[in-house]
C-alpha positions as CSV (number, residue, x, y, z in Angstrom):
1,X,41.3,21.7,29.2
2,X,44.3,22.1,26.9
3,X,45.7,25.2,25.3
4,X,49.0,26.5,23.7
5,X,50.4,30.0,24.6
6,X,52.7,30.2,21.6
7,X,51.8,31.7,18.1
8,X,52.5,29.0,15.5
9,X,53.9,30.6,12.3
10,X,53.6,27.5,10.2
11,X,49.9,26.9,11.0
12,X,47.0,28.5,9.1
13,X,45.0,29.5,12.2
14,X,41.9,30.4,10.2
15,X,41.7,27.0,8.4
16,X,42.6,25.2,11.7
17,X,39.8,27.1,13.6
18,X,37.3,26.4,10.7
19,X,38.2,22.7,10.9
20,X,37.6,22.7,14.6
21,X,34.3,24.5,14.2
22,X,33.2,22.0,11.5
23,X,33.9,19.0,13.9
24,X,31.6,20.3,16.6
25,X,28.1,18.7,16.5
26,X,25.1,20.9,16.4
27,X,24.1,20.3,20.0
28,X,27.5,21.4,21.3
29,X,27.6,24.4,18.8
30,X,24.3,25.6,20.1
31,X,25.6,25.3,23.7
32,X,28.6,27.4,22.7
33,X,26.4,30.1,21.1
34,X,24.1,30.2,24.1
35,X,27.1,30.7,26.4
36,X,28.3,33.7,24.4
37,X,25.7,36.5,24.7
38,X,27.3,38.9,22.2
39,X,27.9,36.2,19.6
40,X,24.3,34.8,20.1
41,X,22.9,38.3,19.5
42,X,24.9,38.7,16.2
43,X,23.9,35.2,15.1
44,X,20.2,35.6,15.7
45,X,19.9,39.2,14.4
46,X,17.2,39.6,11.9
47,X,14.9,37.0,13.5
48,X,17.1,34.0,12.9
49,X,16.5,31.1,15.2
50,X,19.0,28.6,16.6
51,X,18.1,25.9,14.1
52,X,20.4,23.3,12.4
53,X,19.4,24.7,9.0
54,X,21.0,28.0,9.9
55,X,24.4,26.5,10.8
56,X,26.3,28.0,7.8
57,X,25.2,31.5,8.9
58,X,26.2,30.8,12.5
59,X,29.6,29.4,11.5
60,X,30.3,32.6,9.4
61,X,29.4,34.7,12.4
62,X,31.8,32.7,14.6
63,X,34.6,32.8,12.1
64,X,34.2,36.5,11.6
65,X,34.2,37.2,15.3
66,X,37.2,34.9,15.8
67,X,39.1,36.8,13.1
68,X,38.3,40.1,14.8
69,X,39.8,38.8,18.1
70,X,42.8,37.5,16.1
71,X,41.9,34.0,17.4
72,X,42.6,35.0,21.0
73,X,42.6,32.4,23.8
74,X,39.6,34.0,25.4
75,X,37.5,33.4,22.3
76,X,38.8,30.1,21.0
77,X,39.0,28.3,24.4
78,X,35.2,28.2,24.6
79,X,34.8,26.5,21.2
80,X,37.7,24.2,22.1
81,X,35.9,23.2,25.3
82,X,33.0,21.8,23.3
83,X,35.2,20.3,20.5
84,X,37.5,18.4,22.8
85,X,35.0,15.9,24.3
86,X,33.6,15.1,20.8
87,X,36.8,13.1,20.0
88,X,36.2,10.5,22.7
89,X,39.2,8.2,22.1
90,X,41.7,11.1,22.1
91,X,39.9,12.8,25.0
92,X,39.8,9.7,27.1
93,X,43.5,8.7,26.7
94,X,44.7,12.2,27.4
95,X,42.4,12.9,30.4
96,X,43.1,9.5,31.9
97,X,46.8,10.2,31.7
98,X,46.6,13.7,33.1
99,X,44.5,12.5,36.1
100,X,46.7,9.5,36.7
101,X,49.1,9.0,39.6
102,X,51.9,8.5,37.0
103,X,51.4,12.1,35.7
104,X,51.1,13.5,39.2
105,X,54.5,11.9,40.1
106,X,56.0,13.3,36.8
107,X,54.6,16.8,37.5
108,X,56.1,16.8,41.0
109,X,59.4,15.5,39.7
110,X,59.6,18.3,37.0
111,X,58.3,21.0,39.4
112,X,55.2,21.7,37.2
113,X,52.1,23.4,38.4
114,X,48.6,21.8,38.6
115,X,47.6,23.8,35.5
116,X,50.7,22.7,33.4
117,X,50.1,20.0,30.9
118,X,53.0,18.4,29.0
119,X,53.5,15.0,27.4
120,X,56.8,13.1,27.9
121,X,58.3,11.7,24.7
122,X,57.3,8.2,25.6
123,X,53.7,9.1,26.2
124,X,53.6,11.3,23.1
125,X,54.8,8.4,21.0
126,X,52.2,6.2,22.6
127,X,49.3,8.6,22.1
128,X,50.2,10.2,18.7
129,X,48.6,8.7,15.6
130,X,48.7,9.8,11.9
131,X,45.0,9.0,11.6
132,X,44.3,11.7,14.2
133,X,46.7,14.3,12.7
134,X,44.0,17.0,12.2
135,X,43.0,16.6,15.9
136,X,46.6,16.9,17.1
137,X,47.0,20.1,15.0
138,X,44.0,21.6,16.7
139,X,45.5,20.5,20.1
140,X,48.7,22.2,19.0
141,X,46.9,25.5,18.1
142,X,44.2,25.9,20.7
143,X,44.8,23.6,23.7
144,X,46.8,24.4,26.9
145,X,48.9,21.4,26.2
146,X,52.5,22.4,25.7
147,X,54.5,20.6,23.1
148,X,58.3,20.5,22.5
149,X,59.7,21.8,19.2
150,X,60.2,18.2,18.0
151,X,56.6,17.3,18.9
152,X,55.3,20.4,17.1
153,X,57.4,19.5,14.0
154,X,56.1,16.0,14.1
155,X,52.5,17.3,14.2
156,X,53.0,19.9,11.5
157,X,54.8,17.5,9.1
158,X,52.6,17.7,6.0
159,X,54.4,14.7,4.5
160,X,52.4,12.5,6.8
161,X,49.1,13.6,5.3
162,X,47.7,13.4,1.8
163,X,50.8,14.2,-0.3
164,X,48.7,14.2,-3.6
165,X,46.6,17.1,-2.4
166,X,49.6,18.9,-1.0
167,X,51.3,18.7,-4.4
168,X,48.1,19.9,-6.1
169,X,48.0,22.9,-3.8
170,X,51.6,23.7,-4.5
171,X,51.0,23.5,-8.2
172,X,48.0,25.9,-7.9
173,X,50.0,28.2,-5.7
174,X,52.8,28.2,-8.3
175,X,50.2,28.9,-11.1
176,X,48.8,31.7,-9.0
177,X,52.3,33.2,-8.6
178,X,52.9,33.0,-12.3
179,X,49.6,34.6,-13.0
180,X,50.3,37.4,-10.6
181,X,53.7,37.9,-12.1
182,X,52.2,38.0,-15.6
183,X,49.6,40.4,-14.4
184,X,52.3,42.7,-13.0
185,X,54.1,42.5,-16.3
186,X,51.0,43.4,-18.2
187,X,50.2,46.2,-15.9
188,X,53.7,47.6,-16.4
189,X,53.3,47.1,-20.2
190,X,49.9,49.0,-20.1
191,X,51.5,51.8,-18.2
192,X,54.3,52.0,-20.7
193,X,51.8,52.0,-23.6
194,X,49.8,54.8,-21.9
195,X,52.9,56.9,-21.6
196,X,53.8,56.2,-25.3
197,X,50.2,57.2,-26.2
198,X,50.5,60.5,-24.3
199,X,53.9,61.2,-26.0
200,X,52.4,60.4,-29.4
201,X,49.5,62.8,-28.8
202,X,51.9,65.7,-28.3
203,X,53.6,65.1,-31.6
204,X,50.7,66.3,-33.7
205,X,48.3,65.2,-36.4
206,X,50.9,63.3,-38.3
207,X,51.0,60.8,-35.5
208,X,47.2,60.3,-35.5
209,X,47.5,57.1,-37.4
210,X,50.2,55.8,-35.1
211,X,48.1,56.9,-32.2
212,X,45.1,54.9,-33.4
213,X,47.3,51.9,-33.8
214,X,48.7,52.3,-30.3
215,X,45.2,52.7,-29.0
216,X,44.2,49.5,-30.6
217,X,47.3,47.8,-29.2
218,X,46.5,49.3,-25.8
219,X,42.9,48.0,-25.9
220,X,44.2,44.6,-26.9
221,X,46.7,44.7,-24.0
222,X,43.9,45.8,-21.6
223,X,41.8,42.9,-22.8
224,X,44.7,40.6,-22.2
225,X,45.2,42.1,-18.8
226,X,41.5,41.6,-17.9
227,X,41.7,38.1,-19.2
228,X,44.7,37.3,-17.0
229,X,43.1,38.9,-14.1
230,X,40.0,36.7,-14.6
231,X,42.3,33.7,-14.8
232,X,44.1,34.8,-11.6
233,X,40.7,35.0,-9.8
234,X,39.7,31.6,-11.2
235,X,43.0,30.0,-10.0
236,X,42.4,31.6,-6.6
237,X,38.8,30.3,-6.5
238,X,40.1,26.9,-7.5
239,X,42.7,27.0,-4.8
240,X,40.0,27.9,-2.2
241,X,37.7,25.1,-3.5
242,X,40.5,22.6,-3.3
243,X,41.3,23.7,0.2
244,X,37.7,23.2,1.2
245,X,37.6,19.9,-0.7
246,X,40.7,18.8,1.2
247,X,39.2,19.6,4.5
248,X,36.0,17.8,3.6
249,X,37.9,14.8,2.3
250,X,40.1,14.6,5.4
251,X,37.0,14.7,7.6
252,X,35.3,12.0,5.6
253,X,38.4,9.8,5.5
254,X,38.9,10.3,9.2
255,X,35.3,9.4,10.0
256,X,35.4,6.4,7.6
257,X,38.7,5.1,9.1
258,X,37.3,5.5,12.6
259,X,34.1,3.7,11.8
260,X,35.9,0.9,9.9
261,X,38.4,0.5,12.8
262,X,35.5,0.2,15.3
263,X,33.7,-2.3,13.1
264,X,36.8,-4.5,12.6
265,X,37.6,-4.4,16.3
266,X,34.0,-5.6,17.1
267,X,34.3,-8.3,14.4
268,X,37.6,-9.5,15.7
269,X,36.2,-9.6,19.2
270,X,33.1,-11.5,18.0
271,X,35.2,-14.0,16.1
272,X,37.5,-14.5,19.1
273,X,34.5,-15.2,21.3
274,X,33.1,-17.6,18.7
275,X,36.4,-19.4,18.4
276,X,36.6,-19.8,22.2
277,X,33.1,-21.1,22.3
278,X,33.7,-23.6,19.5
279,X,37.0,-24.7,21.1
280,X,35.1,-25.3,24.4
281,X,32.4,-27.3,22.5
282,X,35.0,-29.2,20.6
283,X,36.8,-30.2,23.9
284,X,33.5,-31.2,25.5
285,X,32.5,-33.3,22.4
286,X,36.0,-34.9,22.3
287,X,35.6,-36.0,25.9
288,X,32.1,-37.2,25.3
289,X,33.2,-39.1,22.2
290,X,36.0,-40.7,24.2
291,X,33.5,-41.7,26.9
292,X,31.1,-43.1,24.3
293,X,33.9,-45.0,22.6
294,X,34.7,-46.6,25.9
295,X,31.0,-47.4,26.5
296,X,30.8,-48.8,22.9
297,X,33.7,-51.1,23.6
298,X,32.2,-52.2,26.9
299,X,28.8,-52.7,25.2
300,X,30.3,-54.8,22.4
301,X,32.1,-56.9,25.0
302,X,28.9,-57.3,27.0
303,X,27.0,-58.1,23.8
304,X,29.5,-60.8,22.9
305,X,29.1,-62.3,26.4
306,X,25.3,-62.1,26.2
307,X,25.2,-63.6,22.7
308,X,27.3,-66.5,24.0
309,X,25.0,-66.9,26.9
310,X,21.9,-66.6,24.7
311,X,23.3,-69.3,22.3
312,X,23.9,-71.6,25.2
313,X,20.5,-70.8,26.6
314,X,18.8,-71.5,23.3
315,X,20.6,-74.8,22.9
316,X,19.6,-75.7,26.5
317,X,16.0,-74.7,25.7
318,X,15.9,-76.7,22.5
319,X,17.2,-79.7,24.5
320,X,14.6,-79.2,27.2
321,X,11.8,-78.7,24.6
322,X,12.8,-81.8,22.7
323,X,12.9,-83.8,25.9
324,X,9.1,-83.8,26.3
325,X,8.6,-84.6,22.6
326,X,11.0,-87.5,22.9
327,X,9.0,-88.8,25.9
328,X,5.7,-88.5,24.0
329,X,7.2,-90.2,21.0
330,X,8.0,-93.3,23.1
331,X,4.3,-93.7,24.1
332,X,2.2,-96.5,22.5
333,X,-1.0,-94.5,22.2
334,X,-3.3,-97.5,21.3
335,X,-2.1,-99.4,24.4
336,X,-2.4,-96.3,26.5
337,X,-6.0,-95.7,25.4
338,X,-6.9,-99.3,26.2
339,X,-5.1,-99.2,29.6
340,X,-6.8,-95.9,30.7
341,X,-9.4,-96.4,33.5
342,X,-11.8,-93.7,32.5
343,X,-14.8,-92.6,34.5
344,X,-18.2,-92.7,32.9
345,X,-18.2,-88.9,32.5
346,X,-14.7,-88.9,31.1
347,X,-15.5,-91.8,28.8
348,X,-18.5,-90.0,27.5
349,X,-16.4,-86.9,26.8
350,X,-13.7,-89.0,25.2
351,X,-16.2,-90.8,23.0
352,X,-17.8,-87.5,22.0
353,X,-14.3,-86.0,21.3
354,X,-13.5,-89.1,19.1
355,X,-16.7,-88.6,17.1
356,X,-16.2,-84.8,16.7
357,X,-12.4,-85.0,15.9
358,X,-12.9,-87.9,13.5
359,X,-10.6,-90.5,15.1
360,X,-9.6,-93.5,12.9
361,X,-11.1,-96.9,13.6
362,X,-7.9,-98.2,15.2
363,X,-8.3,-95.3,17.8
364,X,-5.1,-93.6,16.6
365,X,-5.3,-89.8,16.4
366,X,-4.1,-88.0,13.4
367,X,-2.3,-84.9,14.6
368,X,-0.5,-82.5,12.2
369,X,2.5,-81.0,13.8
370,X,3.7,-81.0,17.4
371,X,1.4,-81.1,20.5
372,X,1.7,-77.3,21.1
373,X,0.6,-76.7,17.4
374,X,-2.4,-79.0,17.9
375,X,-3.3,-77.3,21.2
376,X,-3.1,-73.8,19.6
377,X,-5.5,-75.0,16.8
378,X,-8.0,-76.0,19.5
379,X,-7.7,-72.5,21.1
380,X,-7.9,-70.6,17.8
381,X,-11.7,-70.9,17.5
382,X,-12.1,-69.9,21.2
383,X,-10.1,-66.7,20.6
384,X,-12.2,-65.8,17.6
385,X,-15.4,-66.2,19.6
386,X,-14.1,-64.1,22.5
387,X,-12.9,-61.3,20.1
388,X,-16.2,-61.4,18.2
389,X,-18.1,-60.9,21.5
390,X,-15.8,-58.2,22.7
391,X,-16.0,-56.3,19.5
392,X,-19.6,-57.0,18.8
393,X,-20.5,-53.4,18.6
394,X,-18.3,-52.7,15.6
395,X,-18.9,-56.1,14.0
396,X,-22.7,-55.7,14.2
397,X,-22.5,-52.5,12.2
398,X,-20.1,-54.1,9.7
399,X,-22.5,-57.1,9.3
400,X,-25.5,-54.8,8.9
401,X,-27.8,-57.2,10.7
402,X,-27.6,-57.9,14.5
403,X,-29.7,-61.0,14.4
404,X,-27.7,-62.7,11.6
405,X,-24.4,-61.7,13.2
406,X,-25.3,-63.5,16.5
407,X,-27.0,-66.4,14.6
408,X,-23.6,-67.0,12.9
409,X,-22.0,-67.3,16.3
410,X,-24.4,-70.1,17.5
411,X,-22.2,-72.8,16.0
412,X,-19.1,-71.2,17.3
413,X,-20.3,-71.6,20.9
414,X,-20.8,-75.4,20.3
415,X,-17.4,-75.7,18.7
416,X,-15.7,-73.8,21.5
417,X,-17.4,-76.0,24.1
418,X,-16.2,-79.1,22.3
419,X,-12.6,-77.7,22.1
420,X,-12.7,-76.9,25.8
421,X,-13.9,-80.5,26.5
422,X,-11.2,-81.8,24.2
423,X,-8.5,-79.9,26.0
424,X,-9.9,-81.2,29.3
425,X,-9.7,-84.8,28.0
426,X,-6.1,-84.2,26.7
427,X,-5.0,-82.8,30.0
428,X,-6.5,-85.8,31.8
429,X,-4.9,-88.1,29.2
430,X,-1.5,-86.5,29.7
431,X,-1.8,-86.8,33.5
432,X,-2.7,-90.5,33.2
433,X,0.1,-91.1,30.7
434,X,2.9,-89.6,32.9
435,X,1.7,-91.2,36.0
436,X,0.9,-94.7,34.5
437,X,3.8,-95.0,32.0
438,X,6.6,-93.0,33.7
439,X,8.0,-93.0,37.2
440,X,9.3,-89.8,38.9
441,X,12.7,-91.2,39.3
442,X,13.0,-91.6,35.5
443,X,12.8,-87.9,35.2
444,X,15.8,-87.4,37.3
445,X,18.0,-89.1,34.7
446,X,19.8,-86.8,32.1
447,X,18.6,-88.9,29.2
448,X,15.3,-90.3,27.8
449,X,14.5,-93.6,29.7
450,X,14.2,-96.8,27.7
451,X,10.7,-98.1,26.9
452,X,9.1,-100.3,29.5
453,X,8.1,-103.9,28.6
454,X,4.4,-103.3,29.3
455,X,2.0,-100.5,30.1
456,X,0.1,-101.0,33.3
């Protein structure tokens, strides 16, 4: 704990004690009352309970008892003990220092006892804050902490506080002094008039008129004196109200500054954390972008290589695809048909195919497009038939008549069978063409061979 042993002439001990009492929260105040049996008995006299609503009454009892004891250390130390921890920031930094190895070494160096608490000038400058000026004044008045004269002057310097309120108080005090002086003058004047009135009474009846006039003047002066006395009381009440207002204002400003400082510190910490997080994300994204840019450059290079390779492959494929067409274009189809040695079964199929596909009389086949296009046209009907059978469930429902649906597919079966036979004939024809018209060694040449003189 902290306490001063000196009486401070420049401190209004009553106001300072009232301020300390007002800072104590209800839970701590109740603990203080319960620890003081005599004070608790006075506070609860008449059936009053320890309830927050009765705090004004309890504070009056405490102030009255403190005034009786002339704010002795024995009485004020108990209230200070519950007030001190309420101001956590100030309490922590002082207690941390007084329990530190640094202060222990300083105490041994200065020859101080374990119960002596002093602040070196460097530590005082570090801990002292204008925002905590009321708390430091309470420390100065009621704590065991011993201050130097310079430190006490620094704490009691009113110019550091609210100068506007100080000036207002000084003006009201000056007005009160003027009113008291005027009241004294009026009192003296009233006394003089009373003496004159007594003298006039002794002079007889001839002075009755003058006496009445003096009485009237006296009554007027008495009224003036009463009015000035009322004004004096009003000024005194205003001064007390301003003092109370100043205390309330200082408390509210102190709480507001403390709360705003805490909020701003939290906000700064949050923004610093956000900034660090975004910086880390930015660095990760920058590295990722650099990696992706390298991959993009490599991908573009690979794409160029593959495009070149694909172009070359397409050109080669076109060349290879046109090679077979060039061979087929060199074939004399009428002579090939006459030269083919067909079996009876193959001849029957070929003749049937000729009739179904409408060959011309000179046995030349009319084919629109290339051989793969013609081949796909033969397979188209086959695919339609297979799909129709595979999806017959849904197609039967769409047709609305199962019998008519399958009846419509009857011709398709015949057409598909003919296309299958036709493809068989074409395959046989191609086999005969390549083995009767061309020789395998011709295929080894890088160009289309010249046409032969006759077809065997």
